[in-house]
C-alpha positions in Angstrom: -5.8 -12.5 -10.2 -4.0 -9.2 -9.4 -0.5 -8.8 -8.0 -0.7 -6.9 -4.7 2.4 -5.4 -3.2 2.1 -4.9 0.6 4.3 -2.2 2.0 4.0 -2.6 5.8 6.6 -2.4 8.5 4.7 -4.6 11.0 5.1 -8.3 10.3 1.9 -9.2 12.0 -0.1 -6.6 10.1 1.6 -7.6 6.8 0.6 -11.3 7.5 -3.0 -10.3 8.2 -3.3 -8.1 5.1 -1.6 -10.8 3.0 -4.1 -13.5 4.1 -7.0 -11.1 3.2 -5.5 -10.4 -0.2 -5.1 -14.1 -0.9 -8.6 -14.9 0.4 -9.9 -12.4 -2.2 -8.2 -14.4 -4.9 -5.1 -12.2 -5.5 -1.4 -12.8 -5.2 0.1 -11.1 -2.1 3.7 -10.0 -2.3 5.3 -8.6 0.8 7.7 -5.7 0.2 11.0 -7.5 0.6 13.2 -4.7 2.0 11.7 -1.4 3.2 15.2 0.1 3.1 15.5 -0.5 -0.6 14.0 2.2 -2.8 10.3 1.7 -3.7 11.1 2.4 -7.4 13.3 -0.7 -7.8 10.8 -2.8 -5.9 7.9 -1.7 -8.1 9.9 -2.2 -11.3 10.9 -5.7 -10.3 7.6 -6.9 -8.8 5.3 -5.1 -11.3 2.2 -5.1 -9.1 -1.3 -4.1 -10.2 -1.9 -2.4 -6.8 0.1 -1.4 -3.8 -1.3 -1.4 -0.2 0.9 1.2 1.5 1.3 2.1 5.1 2.2 5.8 5.7 4.3 5.4 8.8 7.2 3.0 8.1 9.6 2.4 11.0 12.9 0.4 11.3 13.6 -2.1 14.0 14.6 0.7 16.4 11.3 2.6 15.9 13.0 5.3 13.8 11.2 6.6 10.6 12.4 4.6 7.6 10.4 5.9 4.7 7.8 8.6 4.2 4.6 6.9 2.9 3.4 10.1 1.1 6.7 10.3 -0.8 6.6 6.6 -1.6 3.1 7.1 -3.0 4.3 9.9 -5.3 7.2 7.7 -6.4 5.0 4.7 -7.2 2.7 6.8 -9.3 5.7 8.5 -11.1 7.6 5.2 -12.0 4.4 3.5 -13.1 3.0 6.4 -15.1 0.0 6.3 -12.8 -0.8 2.7 -13.9 -0.4 1.1 -10.5 -3.2 1.6 -8.0 -2.2 2.8 -4.5 -4.4 2.2 -1.4 -3.0 3.9 1.7 -3.8 1.7 4.7 -2.8 3.6 7.8 -3.4 4.2 11.5 -3.2 7.9 10.7 -6.9 8.3 10.4 -7.3 12.1 10.5 -9.0 13.8 7.6 -5.9 15.8 6.8 -3.8 12.6 6.2 -6.5 11.1 4.1 -6.8 14.2 1.9 -3.0 14.6 1.6 -2.7 10.9 0.6 -5.2 11.5 -2.2 -3.4 14.7 -3.2 -0.2 12.6 -3.5 -1.8 10.3 -5.9 -3.4 7.6 -3.7 -6.5 6.0 -5.2 -8.0 5.3 -1.8 -7.4 5.6 1.9 -8.3 3.1 4.6 -7.9 3.6 8.3 -6.6 0.8 10.5 -8.2 -1.1 11.9 -10.4 -1.7 8.9 -13.2 -4.1 8.1 -12.0 -7.0 6.0 -14.8 -6.6 3.5 -14.1 -2.9 3.1 -10.4 -3.6 2.1 -11.6 -6.2 -0.5 -14.2 -3.8 -1.8 -11.8 -0.9 -2.1 -9.1 -3.2 -3.8 -11.7 -4.4 -6.3 -12.8 -0.8 -7.1 -9.3 0.4 -7.6 -8.5 -2.6 -9.8 -11.5 -2.0 -12.0 -10.4 1.6 -12.6 -6.8 0.6 -13.5 
């Protein structure tokens, strides 16, 4: 069973993703505080994989964190040992390529097929 950290600003999306992760036999951990630095969260949770939204907004709809920057930070603090799957509504090819260039192991566009998320998680976990 892998520990999966879910970094998502939408509570409903986080709940859906969490149930998918758990149905696949993994432990789902919701990112407790998006305002807190991702480095501290990653170091305290020690996930095997992170499901990361790119656009993270606060309650007022203002940008809270930059997902690309968070991806780089996760890879840096984990010495590239933690898998990162970007799960985002930004589905353009440029965002997907940029996410991979920032260290993401995979990119899934929302809405996604449940089986596809599970398959991608398993692939990333096998590599790590």
